[in-house]
Biopython code that builds the backbone (N, CA, C, O; Angstrom):
import numpy as np
from Bio.PDB.StructureBuilder import StructureBuilder

atoms = [
    (1, "UNK", "N", (8.459, -61.764, -90.958)),
    (1, "UNK", "CA", (9.699, -62.142, -90.307)),
    (1, "UNK", "C", (8.754, -62.082, -88.748)),
    (1, "UNK", "O", (8.165, -61.029, -88.504)),
    (2, "UNK", "N", (8.645, -63.349, -87.656)),
    (2, "UNK", "CA", (8.728, -63.221, -86.678)),
    (2, "UNK", "C", (9.334, -63.905, -85.522)),
    (2, "UNK", "O", (9.722, -65.045, -85.270)),
    (3, "UNK", "N", (9.259, -62.680, -84.869)),
    (3, "UNK", "CA", (10.389, -63.309, -84.192)),
    (3, "UNK", "C", (10.229, -63.851, -83.072)),
    (3, "UNK", "O", (8.999, -63.838, -83.124)),
    (4, "UNK", "N", (10.611, -64.679, -81.349)),
    (4, "UNK", "CA", (9.985, -65.044, -80.821)),
    (4, "UNK", "C", (10.643, -64.857, -79.158)),
    (4, "UNK", "O", (11.816, -64.924, -78.789)),
    (5, "UNK", "N", (9.377, -64.600, -78.353)),
    (5, "UNK", "CA", (10.641, -63.832, -76.914)),
    (5, "UNK", "C", (9.480, -65.036, -75.531)),
    (5, "UNK", "O", (8.283, -65.301, -75.426)),
    (6, "UNK", "N", (10.872, -65.442, -74.687)),
    (6, "UNK", "CA", (9.750, -65.702, -73.637)),
    (6, "UNK", "C", (10.069, -65.091, -71.823)),
    (6, "UNK", "O", (10.822, -64.910, -70.866)),
    (7, "UNK", "N", (9.130, -65.036, -72.275)),
    (7, "UNK", "CA", (8.770, -64.150, -70.789)),
    (7, "UNK", "C", (8.302, -64.753, -68.819)),
    (7, "UNK", "O", (7.224, -64.728, -68.225)),
    (8, "UNK", "N", (9.197, -65.053, -68.535)),
    (8, "UNK", "CA", (8.941, -65.791, -67.281)),
    (8, "UNK", "C", (8.558, -64.962, -66.156)),
    (8, "UNK", "O", (9.183, -63.966, -65.792)),
    (9, "UNK", "N", (7.317, -65.496, -65.526)),
    (9, "UNK", "CA", (6.662, -64.278, -64.074)),
    (9, "UNK", "C", (6.448, -65.612, -63.133)),
    (9, "UNK", "O", (6.736, -66.789, -63.351)),
    (10, "UNK", "N", (6.015, -65.161, -62.337)),
    (10, "UNK", "CA", (5.382, -65.499, -61.131)),
    (10, "UNK", "C", (4.141, -65.836, -60.465)),
    (10, "UNK", "O", (3.423, -64.920, -60.063)),
    (11, "UNK", "N", (3.735, -67.299, -60.271)),
    (11, "UNK", "CA", (2.759, -67.884, -60.867)),
    (11, "UNK", "C", (1.750, -66.837, -60.130)),
    (11, "UNK", "O", (0.707, -66.425, -60.638)),
    (12, "UNK", "N", (2.056, -66.615, -59.336)),
    (12, "UNK", "CA", (0.870, -65.372, -58.211)),
    (12, "UNK", "C", (0.546, -64.747, -59.510)),
    (12, "UNK", "O", (-0.645, -64.856, -59.804)),
    (13, "UNK", "N", (1.341, -64.072, -60.435)),
    (13, "UNK", "CA", (0.562, -63.104, -61.021)),
    (13, "UNK", "C", (0.071, -63.207, -62.127)),
    (13, "UNK", "O", (-0.201, -62.154, -62.703)),
    (14, "UNK", "N", (-0.245, -64.653, -62.890)),
    (14, "UNK", "CA", (-0.618, -64.890, -63.781)),
    (14, "UNK", "C", (-2.248, -64.445, -64.160)),
    (14, "UNK", "O", (-2.686, -63.637, -64.979)),
    (15, "UNK", "N", (-2.629, -64.952, -63.612)),
    (15, "UNK", "CA", (-4.593, -64.781, -63.706)),
    (15, "UNK", "C", (-4.510, -63.075, -63.456)),
    (15, "UNK", "O", (-5.584, -62.577, -63.794)),
    (16, "UNK", "N", (-3.719, -62.244, -63.054)),
    (16, "UNK", "CA", (-3.740, -60.970, -63.148)),
    (16, "UNK", "C", (-3.447, -60.499, -64.219)),
    (16, "UNK", "O", (-3.925, -59.464, -64.684)),
    (17, "UNK", "N", (-2.467, -61.341, -64.837)),
    (17, "UNK", "CA", (-2.033, -60.547, -66.095)),
    (17, "UNK", "C", (-3.371, -61.084, -67.027)),
    (17, "UNK", "O", (-4.290, -60.455, -67.551)),
    (18, "UNK", "N", (-3.158, -62.024, -66.999)),
    (18, "UNK", "CA", (-4.280, -62.576, -68.380)),
    (18, "UNK", "C", (-5.406, -61.960, -67.976)),
    (18, "UNK", "O", (-5.986, -61.315, -68.849)),
    (19, "UNK", "N", (-5.994, -61.979, -66.640)),
    (19, "UNK", "CA", (-7.444, -61.094, -66.846)),
    (19, "UNK", "C", (-8.690, -62.025, -66.372)),
    (19, "UNK", "O", (-8.814, -63.215, -66.081)),
    (20, "UNK", "N", (-9.035, -61.572, -66.398)),
    (20, "UNK", "CA", (-10.773, -62.086, -66.314)),
    (20, "UNK", "C", (-11.956, -62.271, -67.518)),
    (20, "UNK", "O", (-12.899, -61.633, -67.985)),
    (21, "UNK", "N", (-11.148, -63.806, -67.738)),
    (21, "UNK", "CA", (-12.026, -64.385, -68.661)),
    (21, "UNK", "C", (-10.967, -64.186, -70.210)),
    (21, "UNK", "O", (-11.438, -64.409, -71.325)),
    (22, "UNK", "N", (-9.546, -63.747, -69.997)),
    (22, "UNK", "CA", (-8.606, -63.570, -70.580)),
    (22, "UNK", "C", (-8.778, -62.425, -71.252)),
    (22, "UNK", "O", (-8.439, -62.344, -72.433)),
    (23, "UNK", "N", (-9.132, -61.761, -70.821)),
    (23, "UNK", "CA", (-9.868, -59.978, -70.818)),
    (23, "UNK", "C", (-8.355, -59.043, -71.989)),
    (23, "UNK", "O", (-8.114, -58.608, -73.115)),
    (24, "UNK", "N", (-7.658, -59.284, -70.318)),
    (24, "UNK", "CA", (-6.322, -58.655, -70.809)),
    (24, "UNK", "C", (-5.103, -58.456, -71.308)),
    (24, "UNK", "O", (-4.284, -57.549, -71.451)),
    (25, "UNK", "N", (-5.317, -60.197, -71.644)),
    (25, "UNK", "CA", (-4.189, -61.228, -72.713)),
    (25, "UNK", "C", (-5.070, -61.021, -73.912)),
    (25, "UNK", "O", (-4.379, -61.157, -74.922)),
    (26, "UNK", "N", (-6.209, -60.771, -74.178)),
    (26, "UNK", "CA", (-6.571, -60.200, -75.686)),
    (26, "UNK", "C", (-5.994, -59.374, -76.286)),
    (26, "UNK", "O", (-5.298, -59.349, -77.301)),
    (27, "UNK", "N", (-6.591, -58.176, -75.048)),
    (27, "UNK", "CA", (-6.090, -56.874, -75.483)),
    (27, "UNK", "C", (-4.440, -56.466, -75.730)),
    (27, "UNK", "O", (-3.901, -55.558, -76.362)),
    (28, "UNK", "N", (-4.015, -57.392, -75.060)),
    (28, "UNK", "CA", (-2.741, -57.081, -75.007)),
    (28, "UNK", "C", (-2.047, -56.942, -76.338)),
    (28, "UNK", "O", (-1.385, -55.964, -76.686)),
    (29, "UNK", "N", (-2.332, -58.310, -77.221)),
    (29, "UNK", "CA", (-2.608, -59.263, -77.936)),
    (29, "UNK", "C", (-3.134, -58.212, -79.471)),
    (29, "UNK", "O", (-2.682, -57.722, -80.506)),
    (30, "UNK", "N", (-4.185, -58.327, -78.798)),
    (30, "UNK", "CA", (-4.972, -57.128, -80.332)),
    (30, "UNK", "C", (-4.126, -55.255, -80.218)),
    (30, "UNK", "O", (-4.335, -54.634, -81.260)),
    (31, "UNK", "N", (-3.514, -54.654, -79.430)),
    (31, "UNK", "CA", (-3.192, -53.657, -79.168)),
    (31, "UNK", "C", (-1.887, -54.186, -79.426)),
    (31, "UNK", "O", (-2.070, -54.087, -80.639)),
    (32, "UNK", "N", (-0.479, -54.765, -79.341)),
    (32, "UNK", "CA", (0.469, -54.923, -79.306)),
    (32, "UNK", "C", (0.735, -55.673, -80.982)),
    (32, "UNK", "O", (1.878, -55.548, -81.422)),
    (33, "UNK", "N", (-0.084, -56.267, -81.686)),
    (33, "UNK", "CA", (0.066, -57.469, -82.761)),
    (33, "UNK", "C", (0.806, -58.696, -83.011)),
    (33, "UNK", "O", (1.460, -59.132, -83.958)),
    (34, "UNK", "N", (0.472, -59.132, -81.791)),
    (34, "UNK", "CA", (1.395, -59.876, -81.376)),
    (34, "UNK", "C", (0.226, -61.100, -81.144)),
    (34, "UNK", "O", (-1.001, -61.024, -81.083)),
    (35, "UNK", "N", (1.328, -62.475, -81.022)),
    (35, "UNK", "CA", (0.761, -63.939, -80.571)),
    (35, "UNK", "C", (1.198, -63.849, -79.359)),
    (35, "UNK", "O", (2.320, -63.343, -79.386)),
    (36, "UNK", "N", (0.843, -64.106, -78.253)),
    (36, "UNK", "CA", (1.171, -63.836, -76.644)),
    (36, "UNK", "C", (-0.326, -66.128, -76.747)),
    (36, "UNK", "O", (-1.360, -66.446, -77.334)),
    (37, "UNK", "N", (0.921, -67.031, -75.513)),
    (37, "UNK", "CA", (0.493, -68.158, -75.128)),
    (37, "UNK", "C", (1.302, -67.929, -74.270)),
    (37, "UNK", "O", (2.250, -67.158, -74.119)),
    (38, "UNK", "N", (0.477, -69.226, -73.338)),
    (38, "UNK", "CA", (1.160, -68.909, -71.902)),
    (38, "UNK", "C", (1.177, -70.883, -71.865)),
    (38, "UNK", "O", (0.540, -71.797, -72.389)),
    (39, "UNK", "N", (2.520, -70.696, -70.745)),
    (39, "UNK", "CA", (3.142, -72.155, -70.752)),
    (39, "UNK", "C", (2.729, -72.482, -69.375)),
    (39, "UNK", "O", (3.639, -72.369, -68.554)),
    (40, "UNK", "N", (1.744, -72.807, -68.978)),
    (40, "UNK", "CA", (1.924, -73.444, -68.114)),
    (40, "UNK", "C", (2.827, -74.450, -67.059)),
    (40, "UNK", "O", (2.718, -74.263, -65.848)),
    (41, "UNK", "N", (3.492, -75.250, -67.450)),
    (41, "UNK", "CA", (4.176, -75.908, -66.881)),
    (41, "UNK", "C", (6.049, -75.241, -66.769)),
    (41, "UNK", "O", (7.093, -75.816, -66.458)),
    (42, "UNK", "N", (5.936, -74.703, -66.927)),
    (42, "UNK", "CA", (7.136, -74.177, -67.347)),
    (42, "UNK", "C", (7.263, -72.352, -66.980)),
    (42, "UNK", "O", (8.200, -71.588, -66.747)),
    (43, "UNK", "N", (5.481, -72.191, -67.107)),
    (43, "UNK", "CA", (4.938, -70.788, -66.227)),
    (43, "UNK", "C", (5.856, -69.536, -66.934)),
    (43, "UNK", "O", (6.481, -68.633, -66.378)),
    (44, "UNK", "N", (5.678, -69.859, -68.451)),
    (44, "UNK", "CA", (5.900, -68.562, -68.822)),
    (44, "UNK", "C", (5.387, -67.878, -70.115)),
    (44, "UNK", "O", (4.650, -68.554, -70.833)),
    (45, "UNK", "N", (5.652, -66.787, -70.441)),
    (45, "UNK", "CA", (4.625, -66.522, -72.077)),
    (45, "UNK", "C", (5.703, -66.495, -73.075)),
    (45, "UNK", "O", (6.901, -66.238, -72.953)),
    (46, "UNK", "N", (4.687, -66.961, -74.521)),
    (46, "UNK", "CA", (5.655, -67.076, -75.195)),
    (46, "UNK", "C", (5.149, -65.922, -75.823)),
    (46, "UNK", "O", (3.955, -65.919, -76.125)),
    (47, "UNK", "N", (5.977, -64.759, -76.116)),
    (47, "UNK", "CA", (5.205, -63.924, -77.747)),
    (47, "UNK", "C", (5.973, -63.933, -78.552)),
    (47, "UNK", "O", (7.170, -64.188, -78.418)),
    (48, "UNK", "N", (5.163, -63.538, -79.920)),
    (48, "UNK", "CA", (5.246, -63.640, -81.388)),
    (48, "UNK", "C", (5.049, -62.798, -81.780)),
    (48, "UNK", "O", (4.264, -62.086, -81.154)),
    (49, "UNK", "N", (5.695, -62.210, -83.264)),
    (49, "UNK", "CA", (5.709, -60.946, -83.509)),
    (49, "UNK", "C", (6.991, -60.402, -84.248)),
    (49, "UNK", "O", (8.084, -60.966, -84.287)),
    (50, "UNK", "N", (6.506, -58.684, -85.073)),
    (50, "UNK", "CA", (8.016, -58.558, -84.700)),
    (50, "UNK", "C", (8.750, -57.543, -83.454)),
    (50, "UNK", "O", (8.164, -56.721, -82.748)),
    (51, "UNK", "N", (9.915, -57.825, -83.448)),
    (51, "UNK", "CA", (11.006, -57.363, -82.859)),
    (51, "UNK", "C", (10.073, -56.204, -81.639)),
    (51, "UNK", "O", (9.824, -56.382, -80.447)),
    (52, "UNK", "N", (9.821, -55.316, -82.335)),
    (52, "UNK", "CA", (9.305, -54.186, -81.967)),
    (52, "UNK", "C", (8.034, -54.506, -81.604)),
    (52, "UNK", "O", (7.631, -53.789, -80.688)),
    (53, "UNK", "N", (7.083, -55.498, -82.069)),
    (53, "UNK", "CA", (6.028, -55.974, -81.138)),
    (53, "UNK", "C", (6.465, -56.433, -80.297)),
    (53, "UNK", "O", (6.830, -55.592, -79.475)),
    (54, "UNK", "N", (6.680, -57.566, -79.976)),
    (54, "UNK", "CA", (7.444, -58.689, -79.101)),
    (54, "UNK", "C", (8.270, -57.284, -77.238)),
    (54, "UNK", "O", (8.542, -57.362, -76.040)),
    (55, "UNK", "N", (8.254, -56.578, -78.059)),
    (55, "UNK", "CA", (9.146, -55.995, -76.834)),
    (55, "UNK", "C", (8.299, -54.970, -75.782)),
    (55, "UNK", "O", (8.467, -54.607, -74.618)),
    (56, "UNK", "N", (7.314, -54.709, -76.822)),
    (56, "UNK", "CA", (6.714, -53.905, -76.137)),
    (56, "UNK", "C", (5.725, -54.608, -75.489)),
    (56, "UNK", "O", (5.640, -54.585, -74.261)),
    (57, "UNK", "N", (4.903, -55.285, -76.248)),
    (57, "UNK", "CA", (4.406, -56.951, -75.176)),
    (57, "UNK", "C", (5.121, -56.590, -73.979)),
    (57, "UNK", "O", (5.095, -55.578, -73.279)),
    (58, "UNK", "N", (5.795, -57.718, -73.916)),
    (58, "UNK", "CA", (7.411, -57.922, -72.711)),
    (58, "UNK", "C", (7.070, -56.766, -71.927)),
    (58, "UNK", "O", (6.727, -56.809, -70.745)),
    (59, "UNK", "N", (7.129, -56.207, -72.306)),
    (59, "UNK", "CA", (7.750, -54.402, -71.366)),
    (59, "UNK", "C", (6.296, -54.489, -70.469)),
    (59, "UNK", "O", (6.285, -54.232, -69.265)),
    (60, "UNK", "N", (5.002, -54.912, -71.271)),
    (60, "UNK", "CA", (3.659, -54.848, -70.709)),
    (60, "UNK", "C", (3.401, -55.329, -69.493)),
    (60, "UNK", "O", (2.959, -54.874, -68.438)),
    (61, "UNK", "N", (3.807, -56.427, -69.917)),
    (61, "UNK", "CA", (3.521, -58.104, -69.236)),
    (61, "UNK", "C", (4.224, -57.826, -67.623)),
    (61, "UNK", "O", (3.903, -57.998, -66.447)),
    (62, "UNK", "N", (5.507, -57.226, -68.505)),
    (62, "UNK", "CA", (6.417, -57.182, -66.839)),
    (62, "UNK", "C", (5.900, -55.741, -66.147)),
    (62, "UNK", "O", (6.413, -55.584, -65.039)),
    (63, "UNK", "N", (4.957, -54.600, -66.570)),
    (63, "UNK", "CA", (4.349, -54.192, -65.922)),
    (63, "UNK", "C", (3.125, -54.195, -65.072)),
    (63, "UNK", "O", (2.843, -53.390, -64.184)),
    (64, "UNK", "N", (2.660, -54.896, -65.352)),
    (64, "UNK", "CA", (1.163, -55.939, -64.923)),
    (64, "UNK", "C", (1.942, -56.740, -63.427)),
    (64, "UNK", "O", (1.835, -56.739, -62.201)),
    (65, "UNK", "N", (2.685, -57.319, -64.435)),
    (65, "UNK", "CA", (3.433, -58.626, -63.165)),
    (65, "UNK", "C", (4.076, -57.478, -61.534)),
    (65, "UNK", "O", (4.468, -57.772, -60.405)),
    (66, "UNK", "N", (3.833, -55.935, -62.418)),
    (66, "UNK", "CA", (4.805, -55.244, -61.278)),
    (66, "UNK", "C", (3.563, -54.293, -60.780)),
    (66, "UNK", "O", (3.727, -53.500, -59.854)),
    (67, "UNK", "N", (2.303, -54.431, -61.466)),
    (67, "UNK", "CA", (0.917, -53.819, -60.391)),
    (67, "UNK", "C", (0.183, -54.666, -59.691)),
    (67, "UNK", "O", (-0.628, -54.391, -58.806)),
    (68, "UNK", "N", (0.529, -55.862, -60.170)),
    (68, "UNK", "CA", (0.103, -57.014, -59.343)),
    (68, "UNK", "C", (0.980, -56.891, -57.846)),
    (68, "UNK", "O", (0.420, -56.604, -56.788)),
    (69, "UNK", "N", (1.966, -57.074, -57.930)),
    (69, "UNK", "CA", (2.825, -57.172, -56.485)),
    (69, "UNK", "C", (3.237, -55.491, -55.876)),
    (69, "UNK", "O", (4.204, -55.386, -55.122)),
    (70, "UNK", "N", (2.611, -54.521, -56.181)),
    (70, "UNK", "CA", (2.497, -52.956, -55.335)),
    (70, "UNK", "C", (0.109, -53.051, -55.391)),
    (70, "UNK", "O", (-0.369, -51.918, -55.439)),
    (71, "UNK", "N", (-0.477, -53.680, -55.386)),
    (71, "UNK", "CA", (-1.540, -53.876, -55.612)),
    (71, "UNK", "C", (-1.151, -54.716, -53.703)),
    (71, "UNK", "O", (-1.387, -54.308, -52.566)),
    (72, "UNK", "N", (-0.541, -55.881, -54.200)),
    (72, "UNK", "CA", (-0.792, -57.005, -52.932)),
    (72, "UNK", "C", (-0.554, -56.919, -51.936)),
    (72, "UNK", "O", (-1.206, -57.103, -50.909)),
    (73, "UNK", "N", (1.152, -56.406, -52.267)),
    (73, "UNK", "CA", (1.737, -56.801, -51.444)),
    (73, "UNK", "C", (2.432, -55.247, -50.469)),
    (73, "UNK", "O", (3.323, -55.411, -49.636)),
    (74, "UNK", "N", (1.779, -53.691, -50.799)),
    (74, "UNK", "CA", (2.302, -52.086, -50.866)),
    (74, "UNK", "C", (1.606, -52.623, -49.994)),
    (74, "UNK", "O", (2.013, -52.900, -48.866)),
    (75, "UNK", "N", (0.076, -52.904, -50.575)),
    (75, "UNK", "CA", (-1.599, -52.066, -49.436)),
    (75, "UNK", "C", (-1.249, -52.166, -48.315)),
    (75, "UNK", "O", (-1.155, -51.242, -47.507)),
    (76, "UNK", "N", (-1.026, -53.239, -48.145)),
    (76, "UNK", "CA", (-0.167, -53.196, -45.872)),
    (76, "UNK", "C", (0.477, -52.169, -45.625)),
    (76, "UNK", "O", (0.008, -51.330, -44.856)),
    (77, "UNK", "N", (2.014, -51.961, -46.376)),
    (77, "UNK", "CA", (1.918, -50.656, -45.721)),
    (77, "UNK", "C", (1.487, -49.690, -46.673)),
    (77, "UNK", "O", (2.391, -48.870, -46.510)),
    (78, "UNK", "N", (0.770, -49.206, -47.531)),
    (78, "UNK", "CA", (0.236, -48.336, -47.158)),
    (78, "UNK", "C", (-0.970, -47.680, -46.273)),
    (78, "UNK", "O", (-1.414, -46.534, -46.209)),
    (79, "UNK", "N", (-1.282, -48.814, -45.667)),
    (79, "UNK", "CA", (-2.699, -48.723, -45.006)),
    (79, "UNK", "C", (-2.297, -48.633, -43.954)),
    (79, "UNK", "O", (-3.212, -48.316, -43.193)),
    (80, "UNK", "N", (-1.023, -48.787, -43.277)),
    (80, "UNK", "CA", (-0.435, -49.114, -42.038)),
    (80, "UNK", "C", (0.219, -47.415, -42.433)),
    (80, "UNK", "O", (0.571, -47.056, -41.310)),
    (81, "UNK", "N", (0.481, -46.487, -43.185)),
    (81, "UNK", "CA", (1.080, -45.063, -42.913)),
    (81, "UNK", "C", (-0.594, -45.001, -43.485)),
    (81, "UNK", "O", (-1.087, -45.860, -44.215)),
    (82, "UNK", "N", (-0.829, -44.602, -43.315)),
    (82, "UNK", "CA", (-2.328, -44.129, -43.493)),
    (82, "UNK", "C", (-2.788, -44.062, -42.069)),
    (82, "UNK", "O", (-2.393, -42.978, -41.642)),
    (83, "UNK", "N", (-3.291, -44.563, -41.344)),
    (83, "UNK", "CA", (-3.157, -45.037, -39.870)),
    (83, "UNK", "C", (-2.667, -44.312, -38.768)),
    (83, "UNK", "O", (-3.089, -43.992, -37.657)),
    (84, "UNK", "N", (-1.403, -44.119, -39.583)),
    (84, "UNK", "CA", (-0.305, -43.365, -38.761)),
    (84, "UNK", "C", (-0.996, -41.786, -38.791)),
    (84, "UNK", "O", (-1.464, -41.063, -37.911)),
    (85, "UNK", "N", (-0.798, -41.634, -40.363)),
    (85, "UNK", "CA", (-1.276, -40.076, -40.173)),
    (85, "UNK", "C", (-2.626, -40.053, -39.502)),
    (85, "UNK", "O", (-2.917, -39.361, -38.527)),
    (86, "UNK", "N", (-3.198, -40.661, -39.965)),
    (86, "UNK", "CA", (-4.243, -40.328, -39.329)),
    (86, "UNK", "C", (-4.893, -40.093, -37.594)),
    (86, "UNK", "O", (-5.880, -39.537, -37.113)),
    (87, "UNK", "N", (-3.742, -40.844, -37.065)),
    (87, "UNK", "CA", (-3.362, -40.844, -35.873)),
    (87, "UNK", "C", (-2.728, -39.794, -35.660)),
    (87, "UNK", "O", (-3.037, -39.377, -34.544)),
    (88, "UNK", "N", (-1.732, -38.912, -36.336)),
    (88, "UNK", "CA", (-0.703, -37.946, -35.854)),
    (88, "UNK", "C", (-2.330, -36.566, -35.863)),
    (88, "UNK", "O", (-2.453, -35.747, -34.952)),
    (89, "UNK", "N", (-3.391, -36.656, -37.132)),
    (89, "UNK", "CA", (-3.533, -36.117, -37.273)),
    (89, "UNK", "C", (-4.811, -35.472, -35.944)),
    (89, "UNK", "O", (-5.040, -34.329, -35.550)),
    (90, "UNK", "N", (-5.490, -36.985, -35.519)),
    (90, "UNK", "CA", (-5.957, -36.725, -34.192)),
    (90, "UNK", "C", (-5.103, -36.352, -33.314)),
    (90, "UNK", "O", (-5.551, -35.393, -32.687)),
    (91, "UNK", "N", (-4.073, -36.664, -32.973)),
    (91, "UNK", "CA", (-3.894, -36.350, -31.657)),
    (91, "UNK", "C", (-3.655, -34.548, -32.229)),
    (91, "UNK", "O", (-4.281, -33.537, -31.911)),
    (92, "UNK", "N", (-2.685, -34.710, -33.011)),
    (92, "UNK", "CA", (-2.923, -32.369, -33.169)),
    (92, "UNK", "C", (-3.914, -32.062, -33.174)),
    (92, "UNK", "O", (-3.990, -31.066, -32.454)),
    (93, "UNK", "N", (-5.553, -32.502, -33.884)),
    (93, "UNK", "CA", (-7.172, -31.912, -33.214)),
    (93, "UNK", "C", (-7.423, -31.772, -32.150)),
    (93, "UNK", "O", (-8.253, -30.915, -31.847)),
    (94, "UNK", "N", (-6.436, -33.024, -30.594)),
    (94, "UNK", "CA", (-6.848, -32.957, -29.066)),
    (94, "UNK", "C", (-5.771, -31.731, -28.255)),
    (94, "UNK", "O", (-6.028, -30.981, -27.313)),
    (95, "UNK", "N", (-4.764, -31.866, -28.894)),
    (95, "UNK", "CA", (-3.672, -30.798, -28.840)),
    (95, "UNK", "C", (-4.234, -29.534, -28.512)),
    (95, "UNK", "O", (-4.135, -28.867, -27.483)),
    (96, "UNK", "N", (-5.107, -29.238, -30.039)),
    (96, "UNK", "CA", (-5.591, -27.706, -30.238)),
    (96, "UNK", "C", (-6.422, -27.301, -29.473)),
    (96, "UNK", "O", (-6.584, -26.155, -29.055)),
    (97, "UNK", "N", (-7.229, -28.625, -29.164)),
    (97, "UNK", "CA", (-8.410, -28.353, -27.907)),
    (97, "UNK", "C", (-7.807, -27.883, -27.029)),
    (97, "UNK", "O", (-8.048, -26.726, -26.685)),
    (98, "UNK", "N", (-6.667, -28.774, -26.289)),
    (98, "UNK", "CA", (-6.838, -28.930, -25.301)),
    (98, "UNK", "C", (-5.919, -27.390, -25.208)),
    (98, "UNK", "O", (-5.641, -27.045, -24.060)),
    (99, "UNK", "N", (-5.555, -26.681, -26.086)),
    (99, "UNK", "CA", (-4.662, -25.846, -25.309)),
    (99, "UNK", "C", (-5.707, -24.504, -25.893)),
    (99, "UNK", "O", (-5.564, -23.326, -25.566)),
    (100, "UNK", "N", (-6.607, -24.969, -26.690)),
    (100, "UNK", "CA", (-7.672, -23.350, -27.133)),
    (100, "UNK", "C", (-8.467, -23.127, -25.331)),
    (100, "UNK", "O", (-8.852, -22.151, -24.687)),
    (101, "UNK", "N", (-8.393, -24.950, -25.029)),
    (101, "UNK", "CA", (-9.087, -24.089, -23.276)),
    (101, "UNK", "C", (-7.915, -23.935, -22.520)),
    (101, "UNK", "O", (-8.039, -23.086, -21.638)),
    (102, "UNK", "N", (-6.523, -24.626, -22.592)),
    (102, "UNK", "CA", (-6.188, -23.878, -21.427)),
    (102, "UNK", "C", (-6.385, -22.380, -21.613)),
    (102, "UNK", "O", (-6.769, -21.934, -20.531)),
    (103, "UNK", "N", (-6.267, -21.205, -22.715)),
    (103, "UNK", "CA", (-5.742, -20.249, -23.168)),
    (103, "UNK", "C", (-6.901, -19.430, -21.700)),
    (103, "UNK", "O", (-6.894, -18.213, -21.515)),
]
sb = StructureBuilder()
sb.init_structure("model")
sb.init_model(0)
sb.init_chain("A")
sb.init_seg("    ")
for serial, (resi, resn, name, xyz) in enumerate(atoms, 1):
    if name == "N":
        sb.init_residue(resn, " ", resi, " ")
    sb.init_atom(name, np.array(xyz, "f"), 0.0, 1.0, " ", f" {name:<3s}", serial, name[0])
structure = sb.get_structure()
């Protein structure tokens, strides 16, 4: 018996989920034993297969969408934190050198 679900996603993440030349979505189809098609007009993936397989595919698609946003939107936060950490480390080194000179 074949079941169907629809997974709506953001347009920005479609390319990431499908992958270069469809590589990621092809692997997902093979790994989950499902048929997955993308509807460009309404922006959703149609997933067909057994209930267990389509839910596994849905979870992976949603995880891929999350990873897209982490990669593209949280990178700036990560970089700012790294710059702050590097600055604090540099200041500590300067203070250590200065205190060694004063002794």
